[in-house]
N, C-alpha and C positions, 0 to 999 in steps of 0.2 A: 288203545285205551281212550285216546282223544275222540275217535269216531264213536265209541260206545258212550261218550258223555261223562267220562271221569274228570274230576277236578285236577288241576295241575299239582296241588299239594298232596292229593291221594296218589298220583303217579310218582311223585318224588319219594313218598314214603315206601312205595313198593320197590322202586329202583335204588333206594337207600342213598339218595343224593339230596342236596338242598333244593327247595322249591324254586329259588332264583336260577338254578342251573337249567331246570326244565323251561322256565320262561325265556332265558337267553337262547336256548337251543331252538325253540319254536320261532322266535323272532328272527334269528340269523339264518336259519336253514329252510324257511318256508318257501313255497313256490310263488310265482307271480300272482296267482289267483288268491293267495292268502292261506291256502291249505298246506298242512304239513304232511310230507311223504318221506318215509324212512329211507328209501332207496335214493331219492334225490338229495336228502340231507347227507347221506354217507358219501355220495359223489362230490358234493360241494366241500365237505370236510377234507377229503383226499386231495383235491385240487389245491386247496389253501395250504395244506401241509407240504405238498411238493414244491410250491412256489415260495414258501416262507424262507428257507435257508438251504444252502448247498455248499459243499466243500469249495473253498477258494472264492466265495462270493465277493468279499471285499476287494480282492486282487482283480477279479474280472470286472468289477464295477468301476474301477479307476484305471484307465488306460496308461496314464503317466507312471503310476505306481507299478503296474505290470511290466512296463517297458524297462523301468529301473531294475526290477528284480531279475528280469531276463538278462540284462546287460551284466549284472554282478555275477550271476550264475555262470555265464560264459567266461567270465574272468576268474573262474575257479574259486569263487567265494562260497563259503558254506552258508546255509540258511541262518545259522546263529550269528555269523559275521554280518550278514545283510541286515538282520533285524537290529543288531547293536549299532551299526552305522546309521541306520535311519533314525534310531532313537537319539543318538548323539547329535545328529544334524537337525533334529526336531522336525523331521519331515511329516507332514500330515496328508492323508490319514495314517495313523500309527498301525503297524503290523508286527506281530510277534513271531517267534521261531516256529511254534507249533502250527500257526496259521499257514505259514509258507510250506511246511511239510505236508499239511493236509491238501493244499492246492497242488503240490507236486505229485502226490499219490492219487489225485483225482483224474478223471478223463481229460480235463482241460489243461492240466499242467504236466501230465505224464511224459510228454515228449522231451521235457527239460530235465528229467531225472538222470539222463546220461552225463550231465555236468557235475553230478554229485560224486564224491570220492568212492562211494560204494557202488554207484551205477545201478542201484536197486530201484525197481519200478513199484515195488509194494513193500509196505512195512513188514519187517520180519516178525513172524508169528512166534510167540513164546509157547513152549510146551505146557500144556495144562496138567498139573500133577494130579494123580488119582487121589481122590478123597478117601481117607482111611480113619478108622476109629482109633485114636491114640490111647485112650483110657477106657477099658470096658467097665460097664456098670458104674459110671461116674455119677456121684451124688453132689448136687449143687450146694454151695454154702448157704443159700436161702432156706434150705430144709433143716439146717442145724438148729436145734432147740437149746436156748440158753437157760438150762436148768440149774438151779442153785446147787452148789456142791460138786458140780462137774468140773474137772480140771481140763481146761482146753489149751492147746498149744498150736503154734504156727510153724510150718516147716518150709525150707527152701534150700537151694544149693548154690555154691560158689564154683565158678569154672575158671580154668587157666585162660590167659590171654590168647587171642587168635594167632598172634605172631609167634607164640612159643610152639604151636602145633602139638601141645601136650594134651592128653586125655584125662589127666588127673583132675579131681574135683574134691569138694568137701560138702558135707551135709550140715545143716544147722536147724535145731529145733528150739524155739523160744516159748516158754510157758507164760501165758498172759498174766496170771495172777501174781507171780513172784519175779518175773523177768529172768528166770533161770535159763541159761544157755547150755545146750547139749549138742553133740554131733561127733562126726568122725571124718577123717581124711580118707577119700575114696580113690582107688586106682583109676576108675573110669565111671561113667554115668549109666552103666548097665542096670536094669531093674533089679537084678538079684543082689547087687551091691547096696542099692538103696534100701531094699527090703531088710538085709542083714543089719544095716545101720539103724533102722527104725526099731527092730527087735532089740538091739543092743541098748538103745536109748531108754527103752521101757524098763530095762533091768536097773538103770541108774535112778530113775524117778517115776512117780506115778503120773500117767497121762491117760485121760479117758477119751478125748476126741482130738482130732488134728485137722488143720486146714493146710492144703497144699496148692501149688499151681498146677498147670496142665502139661508139664513136661513128661516126656516118654519114660523118664526114669521112675515115675510113680505108677507105672502100669500094673504092678503087682500089689496095689494098695489093699486088696482084699486079704492079703497074707501078712499085713502089718501087725494084726492082732488088736486093733482098735478102730473105732469109727472114724473114717476119713472123709472129709468134705473138700470140694474143689472151688477155687475162685472162678469168676467169670474170665473170659479171655481178655488179655491186656488190661487187667484190673489189679495191679500189685497193691493198691491202697486197701484192699480187702484183708490183707495180712500185714498191717503196718509195723508191728513190733519186730518181726523177723527181718523185714526190709531195713528198718532203722538199725538193728543190731549188726547186720551185714555191712552197712555203711560205716558203723563205728569200728568194726574189725578192719575194714579196708583203710580207714583213716589212720588207725594206730599201727597196724602190723602188715597186712597183706594188701599192697597197693594193686590197683587195676593193672592187668597185664602180667602179673606175677605167674611164673610157672609153679603150680601147686605141687608138682613132683619134687620140688626142692624143699618143701615143707614136710617134715616127718610127721607121722600120725601122733607121736607123743608131743611134739612141739605144738601142733594144732590144739590138742587137748589142754596143754598148758595155757594157751592164749584164752580159751574159754574159761578155764579155771581162774585166771587172773581177773576177768570181767565179773565172774560170779562172786568174787571177794570184794569188789568195789562197793563202797557205801553210796547208795542212791538216794537222792532227795525225794523222789516219788515213792520210795519205800520207807520214808521216815528216817533216812540215813542209816538204814540197815542194809546188809548185803543180801543178794539173791539167795545165797546158801542159808542164811539165818531165817529169812522169811519162808523158804521152802521147808526147812526143818520144822518150824513152828506150825505150818499148815499140814504137815504129814506127807508132803510130796516126796521128800527124801528121808531115809531112815537114819543116816549117819551124818553128823555135822562135820565137814572137813576142817582141818586145822587152818588157823589164820596165817600160819607161816608159809610163805611162798618161796620155795627153794629156787625157783627159776623165774626170772623176769623175761618175758618173750621179746621185749624190744632190745635187750642187750645182746 
């Protein structure tokens, strides 16, 4: 394009870059006669890139540092120990654990890998898991329309602590408008159990739409019987009410690490029942049951008498 007489700003527009990028490229990569040649420019860029950085460059650049690292490796010191000692002694230039490993795994430091406890010459490669579609026909939360009169809820699950090795879990659904909490204690996180819980919840209260996370237990969302939307990955703040409600439940009754198999389905229901009876400031000091009944979300107003206090 330069040979055809195009202006640099026109070339930048076609290549979708800033005009200053074209200017710098011509200035830095042009030949001695002042003309720009693409092949020569590519060659110059490749040489510069190859000479810019390489594994273990800092260690190779400073012989005294290299000598010290070799000495410590032969004394059966690990790279982490060596880096920590150099930091403690305020030796300059500074070198980190990862930089020492990179040098060891490069062609320049490979012969010293025999002093490592693993005696491994190459970094162990981790198996790449096969990408799979967790939730078919997943609909993003961004596509949910906030229509007036639609009763929207947020759903999530509680799981047992890892140390318990228990598969027991619990579902929780929180209705945004009235903060009503519903759910069931589940034997495991299988999709069919989650589906049964969501169907059961709809028998207790009116729910039109639901926001869930991307867990495999929600795979059968199309059989829930209501429009289900999903949060973005690692974005729990997109369903704040249910997250806050789970935190409240854990703070009062089910501590983190609890084996949920020790909590009976009735006991879990009683815990939610207790929260639904509490007078909330955000609801004008009315309970979730009272607000839900007034809005037509539930058909029967439960009694104020709580026969069972879950904390006792």
